[in-house]
Residue, then its C-alpha position, 0 to 999 in steps of 0.5 A: m500500500s502506498q504512503g501518503p504525503v508528508s506534512a509541511r513545516f511552517v517557519d516564522d520569518f517575520d523580520t526577513p533578516q539577512p541570512n547568517i550564512k558564512p562562506w566556506p573557508a579557503l581550501l588549498v590542496k597541495r601538489a604533493e597531496i594530488e601526486a600522492q592520490v595519483e600514485r595511490l590510484a595508479s597502484l590499484p587494480w582496475p576498478a570494477g566501475g571502470r574509472r580510477r577516480v577520487l573526489i576532492s571534497h571541501p570539509d564543509a561539504p555534506d557527506a551526501a553531496p561531496g563538492f569542492t564548492p557547494s555547486v561544483r564537484v571536482a574529481l581527480e581521474v587517472l589512466l595508466p598507459g594503454e587504459r581507457s575508462a568505461p563509457i559513461a553519461h550523466l546529467g549535467a555538463a563536464v569540464g575536463f582539464c589535463i594536468r599530466g600526460t596526454g590522451q583523447a576524450m571520446v564524446a559520442d562521435r567526436q574525438l578530442d585530442f588533448d595535451l598537457h593543460d588543455v581544456w575540453s567540455i562534455p555536454s550533459l547526457a553525452p556518452y564519453q570515455h577517456i583514453n590514454d595511448s601515451d607512455d605516461i600516466q594521464v591525470r585529469l581534473m573533471y569539474t561538474h555540477e554533480a554536487l548541486l544535483d545531489q542536493m537537488r535529488v536529481p542525479l542521473i546516469g544515462d546511456g554510456d553507449l558511445s554510438s547512441m548519439t551523434f553530433e554530425g547531422s543532428p536534427w536538433t535545429e530542425f522540425r521545431d513545432p511552429l506553435a512553440d513560437e506562438v505569443f499572446t500579448l497582454s497589457d503589460p508589454a513585458a508580460t506574455v503568454r506562451s504555449y505548452e509547445a514552447l515549454v517542451d520545445p524551446r529554441l535550442s542552444a545545441q551543446t557540442p563537445a569543444l576543445w581549447k588548446l592552451a598553445e592556441v589560447r596563449r597566442w591571444l593571452d600572452p600579448q596582454d603581458s605588455l599591459g603590466d600592472a597598469y591594467s585595471g582588469r585581470m588577464v583572463a582568457l575566457l573559454s567560451h562555447t559558441s552556443n552560450e552567447r549570453t553567458l560566454s561560458t564553457t558549458p551552460t553553467l560553468s565558465a573555465m578560463y586561463g588566468a595570468i598574473p605578471p611577476n610581482v603584481s597583486h590584484k585588487p581585493h574584490l568579491h562576487t557570488a560565483t565560486s572560483i576553483v584555481y589550479h596553478f601551473g605557473g609561478g608561486g604567490h599568495s592569496v588572501i581569501g575571506g581573511r585567510k592567507v593562502t600561499w600557493e605554488t605550481g601544481d596546487l589546487m585551491l578554492g580561490a573565491p568562496g561565494m561573497a568572500v573578499h579575496f585577492h591574488a598576488c604573484g611572486p617573482i615568476a609569472d603565474l598561469a592558472m586554470v580557473v573554473q567558476d559557476n558564474a554562468l549558473h549565477l547569471a542564469m539565476d540573476t544572482e551574480i553580484w560583483q564588486e570590483d572595487l570595495r569602495e564602490t557599489p556592487i552591481l548585478i552582472g547581466s542585469h546592471a551595466g557592467y564594468r569597463t577596464n582601461r585596456a583599450s587606452l593602454e593598447a592604444n598607447l602601446a600601438 
């Protein structure tokens, strides 16, 4: 016999105070810790699940939803020479980042050949596997929203058959129901009524796998070195997928980027609601994150910005290069991306308020 519904809990909220929510404290995963996990995974027999994988979780994350941040899960994955992971598909897109070796990401009918420090995207529910055809161990960091999906109680593993999907000649943009474009206007010009057809057949933003080669991206990023510490922005190469035009993000909700800091340059303290996960593979330096000083070196992984925590990063005598993953695209979709570039100024709501302007154009004009 089926059970009836549970009963609601009513919570008084008369004064609607600001919630007393503290950001997760700064987290630093040292290179030696990562290498120890790589060595441990590499020494294990081939796992029954077909993946040498360990989750890197923040100590404040709930046991049922281990995550590096409240919304983003980071997994460390290892393949020995000649190995390939078992094909898998899951709800939510993934961002891959190679921190040792080379290999391929097979995403349905696409093959992405990646080298050290390259980045790639895997669409939601696309079947994929990773292959190591080199003579070295392959080590990857994989970023997903699985921590958030676990909390939302909607984790889903899909069909891992690579032949079950094709990105070539896909009918995604064809045969859309004309009733999906039907619009009924009301007296308020911003208010309209749309049909059920619009709900179940919206305009598509076709997500395909994509690969960002560091060697190619550096041709755009490196010339910014000439701007020096006079630049009011930050030297960032945002890895944008062409389907995500509004958010300019890597997947619909995750933004990956390469960031560079010139020698002996320090960023200004700032804050934003988006969380930021930083893997350093250039020089060393330090950050102050929510009042905690974090000293980092090449090969370290850190929670560079918990949501709404004041933070800044300062480089040492050797230029730093990092790969950063943020959930700011998710916040843009929720209209919750608060950003305060200068703590002396009023914060803005990115995407809904007029954004910030840097002095890059004037600096480049003076250098021309």
